[in-house]
N, C-alpha and C positions, 0 to 999 in steps of 0.2 A: 608443559601440558602434554599428556600422553595421547598419541594419535595412532590409530590402527590403520595403516595405509591399505591393507588388504580389504578392510571393511569399507573404507570410503576414500578413494584416491583424491577426490575433490578436497576433502578436509586435510589430507596429508599435504597436498600441493599448497594449500593456503598457509599451513604452518611452516612448511619448508621455505616458501617464498619470503616470508617475513616472520622470523621467530619472535620479534618484538610484539607483533600483533597477537600471537598465540599466548604471550605472557599476560595480556590484558583481557583474555576471554572471561576469566572469573569475575572481574570487575564489571565487564560489559553485561554479563548475565544478571548480576545483582542490580545494576542500574535499570535494566529493562524490566526485570521482575518487580522492582519497586514502583516503576512508572505505571505498570499494569495493576498495581495493588494486589499482587499475588503473594501469599505468604510462603515461607520456606516449606512448610508442610504441604501446602496445596501443590506447589511445583513438584515436590517429591512424589506425591501421590499420582500426579499426572504421568510421570515417567517411570514409576515403579521402583523408587529408591527411598532413601531416608532423608529427613530434614538435616540431619547431621552431615551427611555427605554433601548436600547442596551447599551448606554453610562453609564447609572446608574448601569446596571447589571455588566458591566466590571469593574466598580469602587467599586463594592460590596455595593452600596447604595440601591440596590433593589434585591429582590429574584426572582426566576423564578420557574414555575411549571415544573413537569416532562415532560409534553407534549411540553412545550416551549423549554426545553433543547434538547429534541429529534428532534424538528424541526431545531434547530440551528445546531446540529450534522449533520443532513441530508443535510442542506444547505452548510455546509463546507465539505461534503463528508467524514465524519468521523463516527466511531462507538461511541456510547455513552461513552464507557470506556475512549476514548481519551480525553474527556473533564475533566476527573477526575485525569489525570496523573499529577504528581508533575512537576513544571517548574523549580525547583532548578537546577542551573547549566546551564540553557539555553538549546538551541536546538543542540549545537555542542557537540555531544556525540559519542564516538568511538563505533562502532558495531563490536564486535569480531566475528570471524568465528563460535565460539561455540554458540553464541546468535542469529545467523541468523534465521529468521522465515522460516520454511520449508513447502512446499506444500506436501500433501500426495503423496507418491512415486507411479509412474505408468509407464509402458512401459520401464522400465530400465532407467528412467530419474529422477533425484532429482533436483527440482527447488527451489532455495532460494531467498528471497527478501532482497535486499541491501538498497534500498532507504527507508526513514523513514518519516512518517507523523510527523508534519503537513506540511512540505515543499511539494509542490504539482506542481512544475514546470516540473518535469520529474519523471520517475520511472526506476529502474535498477534491473534486475534479473540475477542470476547466474545459469547456468545449468550444472550438472554433468551427463554424459552419460556413462552407461556401454557399453561394446562392443555390438553392435547391438541395443542399446537403442535408443529410439526416443521420439518425442513429442506426438506421438499417431499414429493411423492408418490412419487418415485423416488430410489433411491440414486445417488450421483454420484462421479466421480473427478476428479482434477486433477493431472496429471503423475505422476512416480514418485519423489517425495521422502518425507521422514520427518515424520510428524504425531503429536503427543501430544494426547490428549483428556482434559480434566479436568472433573469435575463439582464445581461450587462450591456448588450448592444444589439440593435437590429430588431426584427420581428420574426417570431417563430410560432409554430403551432404545436402545442403539446396535447397528445392524446392520452387520456387516462381511462382505460377500459372502454366504455361506449361514449365518453364525453370528449369534446374537443375544445381547446381554449386557445384563442389568439392572444399572444403576450408580447408586449413591447418593452423597451428599455426601462429598467427599474421595477418591472412587475415580478412577483414571486408567488409561489404556491407550494403547499405541503401535501404529502400523500404517503401511504404505506408502500414500501418497495415491493410488496406482493401484488400491487395493482399493476396490470400490464400497462406499460407506458412507452411512448415513442415521441421523438422530437424531430421536426423538419423546419428548415429555414424557408419561410414563405415570402420573405421580403425581397427587395431588389438590391440589397447590399449584404455583405458578410455579417454574420451574427456571432455573438459570444455569450455563453451561459456558464453558470456554476451549478454543480450538483453537490450538496452537502448531506452526508448520510451518517446517522448515529443510531446505534453503534455500527461499526463497519460490517459490510457484508462480503468484502473481498478478502480472501486468504492469501498466503504467501505465493501460491501458484499463480493466481490472477495478477497480483502486483508485480511479479517477476516478468510479466509479458511487456512491461513498460521499459523502453530503451532510454537509459540515462543520457542527459545532456543533449537532447534533440529539440527542446522547446523553442529554441530561437529560429528554427527552420520550419515554420508552419506549412510552407508550400512544398516541402520535400516529400516525394512519394517513396515509399519503402518497398 
């Protein structure tokens, strides 16, 4: 796999650190593209090249510069590291609680990521709230997609625009992600919830904020 170190030292470092991973980049791109239901021509149009070139790259008949790999990663809404992950064992892998990627803790809420790339049809997050914990002082929005909110444990108050809902274990509600929303634990015990969003509203930049392998330490402040 051709890598232009001057263009992207990160890509060069990945390839140099593990040449075997670099050899599998083509197959990784094909697997991700197929999972996303993106045709060769569509991906080629996204990055300004030809379907023939993408086909050759996926079959390891042609190399790609660092800048091309970065454009491919961006088109697939991935980080460059995702293209260098091994594909052995396929995409069906168990994510243990201990390995859940964790967002930096704030406002008494620990948010972990359950859905995994390259599947990109939906995204799922788990939230653990201390007593009085919340998603923040203000309501927030993210795109205009579909979100389901499920309470797994405890009692929380969900604010949707000007409405407020008290929700208990097993309760769920659906809303557009463009609706300002905020969650706070109003119970006397810790609470746990799920957010299920389809299609995803988080890009690679947002997902890369999650720190891998921290899900088993819900009380650890970062």
